[in-house]
C-alpha positions in Angstrom: -89.4 35.6 -127.3 -87.9 36.6 -130.6 -85.0 38.9 -130.1 -84.7 42.4 -131.6 -81.8 41.2 -133.6 -83.9 38.4 -135.1 -86.6 41.0 -136.1 -83.9 43.2 -137.7 -82.5 40.2 -139.7 -86.0 39.3 -140.9 -86.7 42.9 -141.9 -83.4 43.2 -143.7 -84.0 39.9 -145.6 -87.5 41.1 -146.5 -86.1 44.5 -147.7 -83.5 42.8 -149.9 -86.1 40.4 -151.4 -88.6 43.3 -152.0 -85.8 45.4 -153.6 -85.1 42.6 -156.1 -88.8 42.2 -157.0 -89.2 46.0 -157.5 -86.0 46.1 -159.6 -87.3 43.3 -161.8 -90.7 45.0 -162.2 -89.1 48.2 -163.2 -87.9 46.8 -166.5 -91.3 45.8 -167.9 -92.6 49.3 -166.9 -90.1 50.8 -169.3 -92.1 49.5 -172.3 -95.3 51.5 -171.7 -93.2 54.6 -170.9 -91.5 54.2 -174.3 -94.8 53.6 -176.1 -96.2 56.7 -174.4 -93.4 58.8 -175.8 -93.8 57.3 -179.3 -97.5 58.0 -179.2 -97.1 61.7 -178.4 -97.7 64.2 -181.1 -94.6 65.5 -182.9 -95.1 69.0 -181.7 -95.1 67.9 -178.1 -92.2 65.5 -177.9 -88.5 66.5 -178.0 -85.4 64.3 -179.0 -84.2 64.7 -175.4 -87.0 62.3 -174.4 -85.2 59.4 -176.0 -81.8 60.4 -174.5 -83.3 60.6 -171.0 -85.2 57.3 -171.6 -82.0 55.6 -172.6 -80.2 56.8 -169.4 -83.2 55.7 -167.3 -83.2 52.2 -168.9 -79.4 51.9 -168.4 -79.8 52.9 -164.7 -82.6 50.3 -164.3 -80.4 47.6 -165.6 -77.5 48.6 -163.4 -79.8 48.8 -160.4 -81.1 45.3 -161.1 -77.6 43.9 -161.3 -76.5 45.6 -158.1 -79.4 44.4 -155.9 -78.8 40.8 -157.0 -75.2 41.2 -155.9 -76.3 42.4 -152.4 -75.2 45.9 -153.1 -77.5 48.9 -152.7 -80.2 46.5 -151.3 -82.4 47.4 -148.4 -84.6 50.3 -147.5 -82.2 53.1 -148.0 -81.4 51.9 -151.6 -85.1 51.5 -152.2 -85.9 55.1 -151.2 -83.1 56.4 -153.5 -84.4 54.3 -156.4 -88.0 55.5 -155.8 -86.8 59.1 -155.9 -85.0 58.4 -159.2 -88.2 56.8 -160.6 -90.3 59.9 -159.7 -87.7 62.3 -161.2 -87.4 60.2 -164.3 -91.1 59.9 -164.9 -91.5 63.7 -164.3 -88.7 64.5 -166.8 -89.9 62.0 -169.4 -93.5 63.2 -169.1 -92.4 66.9 -169.4 -90.4 66.0 -172.6 -93.3 64.2 -174.2 -96.2 66.6 -173.7 -96.6 67.3 -170.0 -100.2 66.8 -168.9 -101.1 65.4 -172.3 -98.4 62.7 -172.1 -99.4 59.2 -171.4 -96.3 58.9 -169.3 -98.3 60.4 -166.5 -100.0 57.1 -165.9 -96.7 55.8 -164.4 -97.5 58.0 -161.3 -100.4 55.6 -160.6 -98.1 52.6 -160.7 -95.2 53.7 -158.6 -97.0 53.8 -155.2 -98.3 50.2 -155.9 -94.8 48.9 -156.1 -94.0 50.5 -152.7 -96.8 48.6 -151.0 -94.7 45.5 -151.0 -92.4 47.1 -148.5 -95.3 47.1 -145.9 -94.2 50.5 -144.7 -97.0 53.0 -144.8 -94.6 55.9 -144.2 -92.5 55.0 -147.2 -95.6 54.5 -149.4 -97.0 57.9 -148.2 -93.7 59.6 -148.9 -93.5 58.1 -152.4 -97.2 59.0 -153.0 -96.6 62.6 -152.1 -93.6 62.6 -154.4 -95.8 61.3 -157.3 -98.4 63.9 -156.7 -95.8 66.7 -156.5 -94.1 65.3 -159.6 -97.3 65.3 -161.6 -97.9 68.9 -160.6 -94.4 69.8 -161.6 -94.9 68.2 -165.0 -98.3 69.8 -165.7 -98.2 73.3 -164.2 -95.6 74.8 -166.5 -97.7 74.0 -169.5 -100.8 75.4 -167.8 -99.1 78.6 -166.8 -97.5 79.1 -170.2 -100.9 78.7 -171.9 -100.0 75.6 -173.9 -102.8 73.7 -172.4 -105.5 75.8 -170.8 -108.0 73.0 -169.9 -107.6 72.5 -166.1 -110.3 69.9 -165.7 -108.3 66.9 -167.1 -105.5 67.8 -164.7 -107.9 68.0 -161.8 -109.4 64.7 -162.7 -106.1 63.0 -162.9 -105.0 64.5 -159.6 -108.2 63.3 -158.0 -107.7 59.8 -159.2 -104.1 59.9 -158.2 -104.9 61.0 -154.7 -107.5 58.3 -154.4 -105.1 55.6 -155.6 -102.2 56.6 -153.4 -104.6 56.7 -150.4 -105.6 53.1 -151.2 -101.9 52.2 -151.5 -101.1 53.7 -148.1 -104.1 51.9 -146.5 -103.1 48.5 -148.1 -99.5 49.0 -146.8 -100.7 49.7 -143.3 -103.0 46.6 -143.4 -100.1 44.4 -144.6 -97.9 45.8 -141.9 -100.5 45.1 -139.3 -100.9 41.6 -140.6 -97.1 41.0 -140.5 -97.0 42.3 -136.9 -99.7 39.9 -136.0 -97.9 37.0 -137.7 -94.8 38.0 -135.7 -96.8 37.9 -132.5 -98.2 34.5 -133.3 -94.6 33.3 -134.0 -93.6 34.7 -130.6 -96.4 32.7 -129.0 -95.6 29.6 -130.9 -91.9 29.8 -129.9 -92.9 30.4 -126.2 -95.1 27.3 -126.2 -92.5 25.2 -128.0 -89.7 26.3 -125.7 -91.8 25.5 -122.7 -92.5 22.0 -124.1 -88.9 21.4 -124.8 -87.7 22.8 -121.5 -90.2 20.5 -119.8 -88.7 17.6 -121.9 -85.2 18.6 -120.7 -86.3 18.7 -117.1 -87.8 15.3 -117.5 -84.6 14.0 -119.1 -82.6 15.4 -116.1 -85.1 13.9 -113.6 -84.9 10.5 -115.4 -81.1 10.6 -115.5 -81.0 11.4 -111.8 -83.5 8.6 -111.1 -81.5 6.1 -113.1 -78.2 7.1 -111.4 -79.5 7.2 -107.9 -81.9 4.2 -108.3 -81.1 1.6 -110.9 -77.4 2.1 -111.0 -77.0 2.0 -107.3 -79.2 -1.1 -107.0 -77.1 -2.8 -109.7 -73.9 -1.9 -107.8 -75.3 -3.3 -104.6 -76.3 -6.5 -106.5 -72.8 -6.7 -108.1 -71.2 -6.3 -104.6 -73.3 -9.2 -103.3 -72.4 -11.4 -106.3 -68.7 -10.7 -105.9 -69.0 -11.7 -102.2 -70.8 -14.9 -103.1 -68.3 -15.6 -105.9 -65.4 -15.2 -103.5 -66.9 -17.8 -101.2 -68.1 -20.2 -103.9 -66.8 -19.4 -107.4 -68.9 -20.5 -110.3 -69.4 -19.8 -114.0 -73.0 -18.7 -113.4 -72.0 -16.1 -110.8 -69.1 -14.8 -113.0 -71.5 -14.6 -116.0 -74.1 -12.7 -113.9 -71.4 -10.3 -112.7 -70.4 -9.5 -116.3 -74.0 -9.0 -117.3 -74.6 -6.5 -114.4 -71.4 -4.6 -115.3 -72.6 -4.4 -118.9 -76.0 -3.2 -117.8 -74.3 -0.5 -115.7 -72.3 0.7 -118.7 -75.4 0.8 -120.9 -77.4 2.7 -118.3 -74.5 5.2 -117.9 -74.5 5.7 -121.6 -78.2 6.4 -121.5 -77.8 8.8 -118.6 -75.1 10.8 -120.5 -77.3 11.1 -123.6 -80.2 12.2 -121.5 -78.4 14.9 -119.6 -74.7 15.5 -120.3 -72.7 17.4 -117.7 -69.8 18.0 -120.2 -72.0 20.5 -122.1 -72.1 22.9 -119.2 -68.5 22.2 -118.1 -66.5 22.1 -121.4 -68.8 23.6 -124.1 -70.6 22.4 -127.2 -67.6 21.0 -129.2 -66.5 18.7 -126.4 -70.1 17.6 -125.7 -70.7 16.8 -129.4 -67.5 14.7 -129.6 -68.4 12.8 -126.4 -71.9 12.3 -127.7 -70.6 11.1 -131.0 -68.3 8.5 -129.4 -71.1 7.1 -127.3 -73.7 6.9 -130.0 -71.2 5.6 -132.6 -70.6 2.5 -130.4 -74.3 1.9 -130.3 -74.8 2.4 -134.0 -71.7 0.8 -135.3 -70.5 3.7 -137.4 -67.5 6.0 -137.5 -67.8 9.7 -136.7 -65.6 12.2 -138.5 -65.3 15.4 -136.6 -64.8 18.9 -137.8 -65.5 21.0 -134.7 -64.4 24.6 -134.4 -66.2 26.4 -131.7 -63.7 28.5 -129.6 -66.3 30.6 -127.8 -69.3 29.7 -125.8 -72.7 30.6 -127.3 -76.3 30.7 -125.8 -77.4 28.4 -128.7 -75.4 25.5 -127.3 -78.2 23.8 -125.6 -80.5 23.9 -128.7 -77.7 22.8 -131.0 -76.7 19.9 -128.7 -80.4 18.8 -128.6 -80.6 18.9 -132.4 -77.4 16.9 -132.7 -78.6 14.4 -130.2 -81.8 13.9 -132.1 -80.0 13.6 -135.4 -77.4 11.1 -134.2 -80.0 9.1 -132.4 -82.0 8.8 -135.7 -78.8 7.6 -137.4 -78.5 4.9 -134.8 -82.1 3.8 -135.1 -82.8 4.1 -138.8 -79.8 5.0 -141.1 -77.7 1.8 -140.9 -74.8 4.1 -141.7 -71.1 3.3 -141.8 -69.8 6.9 -141.6 -71.2 10.1 -140.1 -69.6 13.6 -140.6 -70.2 16.0 -137.7 -69.3 19.7 -138.4 -69.6 22.7 -136.1 -68.3 26.1 -137.2 -68.9 29.7 -136.7 -69.7 31.5 -140.0 -69.6 35.3 -139.6 -72.5 35.9 -137.3 -74.0 32.4 -137.3 -73.2 29.1 -135.7 -73.5 26.2 -138.2 -74.1 22.6 -137.3 -74.0 20.0 -140.0 -74.6 16.2 -139.7 -74.2 14.0 -142.8 -74.4 10.2 -143.0 -73.9 7.6 -145.7 -76.8 5.4 -144.7 -80.4 5.1 -145.7 -82.4 8.3 -146.2 -86.1 9.1 -145.8 -88.9 11.1 -147.2 -88.5 14.7 -146.0 -92.3 15.2 -145.9 -92.4 12.9 -142.9 -91.0 15.8 -140.8 -94.0 18.0 -141.4 -96.4 15.1 -141.0 -95.0 14.2 -137.7 -95.2 17.8 -136.5 -98.9 17.9 -137.4 -99.4 14.6 -135.6 -98.0 16.2 -132.4 -94.7 14.3 -132.1 -91.9 16.0 -130.2 -88.8 15.0 -132.0 -87.0 16.1 -135.1 -90.1 18.1 -136.3 -90.2 20.0 -133.0 -86.5 20.9 -133.4 -87.2 22.1 -136.9 -89.8 24.5 -135.6 -87.7 25.6 -132.6 -84.7 26.4 -134.8 -86.8 28.5 -137.2 -88.5 30.2 -134.3 -85.1 31.1 -132.9 -84.3 33.0 -136.1 -82.3 30.1 -137.6 -82.7 27.8 -140.6 -83.1 24.1 -140.7 -82.1 22.5 -144.0 -82.8 18.8 -144.6 -81.6 17.0 -147.7 -82.6 13.3 -147.8 -84.4 10.7 -149.9 -85.3 7.0 -149.4 -82.7 6.1 -152.0 -79.9 8.4 -150.7 -78.1 9.6 -147.6 -79.1 12.4 -145.3 -77.6 15.8 -144.7 -79.0 18.2 -142.1 -77.6 21.8 -141.7 -78.7 24.0 -138.8 -77.8 27.7 -138.7 -78.5 29.9 -135.7 -77.7 33.5 -135.1 -74.7 33.9 -132.9 -74.4 36.3 -130.0 -72.1 36.8 -127.0 -72.5 34.1 -124.3 -73.0 36.8 -121.7 -76.3 37.8 -123.4 -77.7 34.4 -122.2 -77.3 35.3 -118.5 
């Protein structure tokens, strides 16, 4: 199942992205607010309106720059920014005519922007702040007798309450849909993990069968040939012995690729180097290693499976001379990168093979993403291929 950490990472990423969109949308909203101030009657607007508007516009630009630099992003920064929006609209509305100012229409827009957060509580909080801000902007004028007609204020409040209720409902529905999507992803990962686990079990069973069956039979045949050759040497028997020894070596290579024992014993870096040496002999290319993995990680099995698939594809299709295999720990992620200088392919093939039900590179692509990682593929029929896999890293003890 998806881990809590994965959900937190996804929520943080979504919060950062939403914060950037809201920061961008804030700038176009400054234009109608300015027009509303310019359209106000001279007796209703004060010069302080333009001073406050300039400060608000400057803050909006600074906010946009900060969220794009990964500072002040996230839900906490969004709540602070929303509070500043409400205060700014309230002050600007009060300085340009109060209940008669067209700035009041901004109260209808602010809750809509919060819907993108898919957090009904946040939308409800912002909606309540907008309603309170509108009352704070209009009531002083009503109590001072500058505008005695209550009905426009009540109409605006009624529409505002209705619109914020719709915004809260939409946010709740979006959140429910996101939770449903997360549940479907959980189910997909479970099914895919079961399929790949079954594949690993079958690989192990096949490796054991080859070792206990074919390899042992070949050794027995080799022993008989050696005995026959000792009694009656011949070129034919010597050639047959060499062929059997070669077959044993090839089968042992296949057994290792199917189910390496070194992964459990020595870790991912050693297993990748051993895998690279074996497959490079089959593919006729040179592997350049950059492996830095001092600690064990629960993602080892998945990363080895991906590397095995990628290197096998290089052997089968790339006709490469060189392969660069990189394994590093980057902050809280484990990064596997495989690059070759051979023939590339159309990246759309991955999705097409996934839809066709093939368990191979496409299935690893899905499993990596389902595990909270990223699978980046850069290739073309005229160029080489680079694949980078990033998976969240956590202590190896969490795996047990």
